[in-house]
C-alpha positions in Angstrom: 117.4 122.1 130.0 113.6 121.9 130.2 111.5 119.1 128.6 110.0 121.7 126.3 113.4 122.8 125.2 114.7 119.3 124.5 111.5 118.4 122.5 112.0 121.6 120.4 115.6 120.7 119.8 114.7 117.2 118.7 112.1 118.3 116.1 114.5 118.9 113.2 116.1 115.4 113.9 112.7 113.8 114.0 111.8 115.5 110.7 115.0 114.2 109.2 114.3 110.7 110.4 110.8 110.7 108.9 112.1 111.9 105.6 114.8 109.2 105.7 112.2 106.6 106.6 110.3 107.4 103.4 113.5 107.3 101.4 114.6 104.0 103.0 111.2 102.5 102.4 111.3 103.4 98.7 114.9 102.2 98.3 114.1 98.9 99.9 111.0 98.5 97.8 113.1 99.2 94.6 115.8 96.8 95.6 113.3 94.1 96.4 111.4 94.7 93.1 114.7 94.5 91.2 115.4 91.0 92.7 111.9 89.7 91.8 112.3 91.2 88.3 115.6 89.4 87.8 114.1 86.1 88.8 111.2 86.6 86.4 113.5 87.7 83.6 115.9 84.8 84.0 112.8 82.5 83.6 112.2 84.2 80.3 109.3 86.5 81.3 110.5 90.0 80.3 107.1 91.6 80.0 104.3 91.6 82.5 101.0 93.3 83.1 100.5 94.6 86.6 96.9 94.0 87.5 96.4 92.0 84.4 96.9 88.4 83.1 100.4 87.0 83.3 102.0 83.6 82.8 101.5 81.1 85.6 105.2 81.3 86.6 104.9 85.1 87.1 101.7 84.7 89.1 103.3 82.0 91.3 106.4 84.1 91.8 104.4 87.1 92.9 102.1 85.0 95.1 105.1 83.5 96.9 106.6 86.9 97.3 103.3 88.4 98.8 103.1 85.5 101.3 106.7 86.0 102.3 106.3 89.8 102.6 103.2 89.9 104.7 104.4 87.0 106.9 107.6 88.8 107.6 105.9 92.2 108.1 103.3 90.6 110.5 105.9 88.9 112.6 108.0 92.1 112.9 104.8 94.1 113.6 104.0 91.7 116.5 107.5 92.0 117.9 107.4 95.8 117.5 104.1 96.0 119.2 105.4 94.0 122.2 108.5 96.2 122.3 106.4 99.4 122.3 104.2 98.0 125.1 107.2 96.9 127.1 109.3 100.0 126.5 107.2 102.2 128.8 107.4 99.8 131.7 110.9 98.5 131.3 112.8 101.6 130.3 113.7 100.4 126.8 114.7 103.2 124.5 111.8 104.5 122.4 112.6 106.0 119.0 111.7 109.5 118.0 111.3 110.5 121.6 108.7 107.9 122.4 105.0 108.8 122.4 102.6 108.1 119.5 105.1 109.1 116.8 107.7 106.7 118.1 105.2 103.9 118.4 103.7 104.4 115.0 107.2 104.5 113.4 108.2 101.3 115.2 105.0 99.5 114.2 104.8 100.7 110.6 108.2 101.6 109.3 110.2 98.7 110.8 107.7 95.9 109.7 107.2 97.2 106.1 110.9 97.8 105.4 111.8 94.5 107.0 109.3 92.7 104.7 111.1 94.2 101.7 114.5 93.3 103.0 113.6 89.7 103.9 111.9 89.1 100.5 114.5 90.9 98.5 117.4 88.9 100.1 115.4 85.7 99.8 114.9 86.5 96.1 118.6 87.3 95.7 119.6 84.0 97.4 117.3 82.2 95.0 118.7 84.1 92.1 122.3 83.2 93.1 121.3 79.6 93.7 120.2 79.2 90.1 123.1 81.1 88.5 124.1 78.0 86.5 121.0 78.5 84.4 122.5 81.7 82.9 125.9 82.6 84.4 126.4 85.6 82.2 123.0 87.1 83.1 123.9 86.6 86.8 127.3 88.1 86.5 125.9 91.2 84.7 123.1 91.6 87.2 125.2 91.3 90.4 126.9 94.7 90.4 123.5 96.5 90.2 122.1 94.3 93.0 125.1 94.9 95.2 124.7 98.7 94.7 121.0 98.6 95.5 121.4 96.5 98.6 124.4 98.6 99.8 122.1 101.6 99.5 119.4 99.9 101.4 121.8 98.9 104.2 123.3 102.5 104.4 119.8 104.1 104.4 118.4 101.7 107.0 121.4 101.9 109.3 121.3 105.7 109.2 117.6 105.9 109.7 117.5 103.6 112.7 120.6 105.1 114.3 119.1 108.6 114.0 115.7 107.4 115.2 117.3 106.1 118.4 119.4 109.2 118.9 116.1 110.9 119.8 115.1 108.0 122.1 113.7 108.5 125.5 
């Protein structure tokens, strides 16, 4: 099979991976947002104004979350950039057939989604650690969180697996 033929055959799979990447990003963002909202609501802050004035607790929660998110994303970006640079010389697999598309996917999708997963799971851990504050609220919220995080795990696993099926 020629290189042109194998690239042509991989195009539909690449398109699927790109669509799944967007879906995974949105699902991870929603799951993360849910966890932060639950923390905020447990503290008694049920209404907020995005881009407006909010109670100090809410502002501190969001600030902590932004610092966590961008720190995690920056660290994963640095590792991803090193992997992209090393892949061509060491023969490491490159997702989406390598090239600029694979490099961009590795250095954008992976850091941004990882940031949501790290922050969301940290928020979930904090939520669980303070369950004694309101055990009923925690019990009622957990099935929804479990469903969202299961969806994130399934989407992320599928996306990464398919991205590397097109690896060179």
